N, C-alpha and C positions, 0 to 999 in steps of 0.2 A: 544497624546495615546490612542490608542481605547477603545471605549464604551465597555458594556457587553456583546451589539448587534454584533458590527461590530468583535470584536472577536470571535463568531459562523462562524466557515469557512465553515462545512456541517449542513446540517440540512434536516433532512426527519420527514414527519409528517404524519402520517396514512398511509402510503405508501403496497400497495399489489402489490405484482404481482409473475404473473403464466404463466407458457405454456400448450398449449392446454385443456385451459381450467382449468388446476391442481394446485393451490396458492403454491409457491415456500414459499412466503414472505408474513406476515399478518398482518395488524396494526403495522406497524414498525415503532418507533418515535422514532430518536437518534438527538442529538446532539454534534458536535463535535468544538474544540478551535483550535484556534491560538498554535500551537507549541506542542500541545500534538502529543504523540506515541503514536498507539493505536496500539494492538493486535486484530486481528479478526478471533476466533476460533470458533470450531464446527463442527459435524462430516459429513462424505460424503454424500452432497444430502441436506443439510441442508439450503444451500443458500450461502453460503460466497462468492462464484464469481459471484452468480449474483447479492448483493450487492457491490461489488465492481462493475461492470459492471452498476447500477443504477448510481454512484457516478459518475462514467467517462463520462455517458451520452450514452453510448455502448446502453443501455435499456431505457426505456420509463416506468413508473408507471401503474399499471391499473388504478390505484385508489389512492389518495393522492399523496403530493409536495416532490421533490426533491430539493434543492439549495444548490449551492455552489457556495461561495463567494457573497451570495445576490443574485444569478442568475440560472436560468435550466443549468444544468450541458454544455448542446450545448456552451451555449454562456462563457463558463466560463473555456474548456476541454484547451485553449492553457497556463493556470497557472497550468495545471496539470504533471506529470511526470509518467509513468506509467514503472515498470519492471517488465515483465513476468518469470516463471518459467525458461523458457526453450527461446532459440532465433532457429527456425527453420532456417539451413543453410545446403549446400551442404559443408562439409567440403573439399572435396578436389576443392574448388571455392577460388582462392588466395585472400582473403580480409584481410587487416591489421587491426590492434587495433583501428587505428588513424580512420580507414577508417568506422567499426564499428561504432566508438562513429559521426562521422559526419555525419550516416545514422539518425541519431534522429534531425539533419538540415535541411534535405536534404527538396526542395522545400520552406525555409526560407531568403533564400538566392538569388531570382532569379535564372534565368535562366542561365546556363554555368557551370565553373569550382566551386569550393568554394574561396570568396573571402579570405584576408588575415583575415580579420577579424573573419571570422565564422570558420576557421580554428585556431584561436587564441582561442576561445570560449573552440572547442572539446579539446586543448593540457591543455585548465585551468579546464576542467573537469576532464581531464585524471588525472592531477598534486591532484585534491579533494579524487581521491581514488587510490592517493598513485604508479600510474601505469604509470608514464611520460617515463621511461627508457623503457617499452613495447613503447610506438607507431606504431613501424614500425616491430613490431613481430608479424607471422603469429596468424589469432584467432583462428584459428584451434591448434596452437601448445600447449596452452594456458590450465591451469589447470580449474578446475572445480569454484574453488571461482575466480581466477585472470576473468575468463569468467563474472561471475556474477558482479565483480565489475566492467568489461567494459562495463557491462550492465547498470547500475547503471550510468556512465559518461556519458553514450549516454543521459540520459530523462534527468542530469545535465544540459549536453550542451543546450537547450533550457531555461536556468534559471528560471526555475518554481518554485512556489509558496507553494505546495506540491506534495509528491511523495506516491506511490501506489505502496507495494511488492505482489507480489502472490507467497508464499513458497520460501522466496531467498536462504534460505538453505537445499535445498531438495536435492539438488545432491554436497554437499562439506562436506568436513572433519571437527570435530573441528576446530580443528585450522583455518582454513577460515573461517569459522564461526562467529568465536571472532572479527575478522578484519572484516568481513562484521560489527557487530555491532559497532564497536567500529567504523566503519564511520558510521555509520545512528546515533547515540548517536554525532557526529559531526554536522552532518546537520542538528540535530532537535534541534539544537541552535537558526537558523535562521527559519524554518520550521515545516509545520505542517504533518505527518507521518504515512500512516498506513498499516499494514504489516498483512497479512494472513498468518496464521504456524499453523502448528505440531507440533511446536519443542519449548516443555512446559519449558524448562529452558531459552528460549529464555524472555516467556510471564513472567515467574516469575522476571527477573534482568533487561530487561531494556524497559518495558513498562510503560505506565501512566494508563489506563485504558483497561480491556478486554471486548472487541464485542463479544459476545456470540450468536451466531448466530446457530438456529435448527429453519426453519420456523418464527419463532419472533427472538426480539433481546432485549437481558439481558446487564444492562453493570455491570461490577464487577469491584470493587479498586485492583489493584495489592496486595496493601498491605494486602489483606484479604485474599488471593489466595495460596492455598499449591500446591504442584506437583499431589497429590492424589482429591483434592478438583476438579482440573483442568480435572482433565479425568473424574471425576464423569457425569463432563455433558454429556458427553457419554452413563451415566447408570443411576442406581436407586438413589443415594445416592447425586444430585445436591441441593438435599436440606443443604445440608452443605456448599453449599456458599453465604456466605454477600451479599444480590445483592447493588449493588451504588442508590444513590437516583435520579440519573440522569436519568434513563431508567422510572421513574411514571410520568414525568411530564405530561403526557394524554396517552390515550388509554391504554397501555399494564400497567398491575399494578403488581408492586414487593414485596416479602416480606421480613423482615428481616429473619434469623433463629440463 
């Protein structure tokens, strides 16, 4: 059984980060625990993507400490799966669904053709997102929702302990979005999930806590949020949202309203 300390999978303490001398994130203090499903929201330019990149180890803080599974992100990156909003590719390139999933395992099975074990891992990942029957289909011919599920399978193939998503429903319809959410809820039974999203309905129905990012970070309990209140993060009525106690451990001070 994990102790309270071991249960913390992401820890940011006193983190500052900026570009060209201008701070994007300031004095960020945040703890995320095992098997939480966290929604990351905030205005454009507020630092959501920067926060994600710090956790992934793609950026280093100017000040403060970032730990993922108790280690610097660069030493824990193999335990993380990242699902981007888009996959850049030439839709004329004849790549199959299985090929795309196997891209997530490139370089992890030695030189030469993929081993049977590696292909099996990719097939299991496709099964987890209910796309086993599409393994040989051209990736370019899939719907937006199906492509997003393939990208989830690509991240799952390496057996991560945490998944990070950047706007998973930005280019899919409502039905496809609901299928994605169902998959995320199933995965959340065994791993931590972080989702950058502007989908307010998703935040209300599926998220454990909401991390609001607007140069500083505030955590809200989902139970206290209504759609209008989340929108208020971007405007003058933000005080209507009750802040979660977790964001007041050090540094940034939160108040209830």
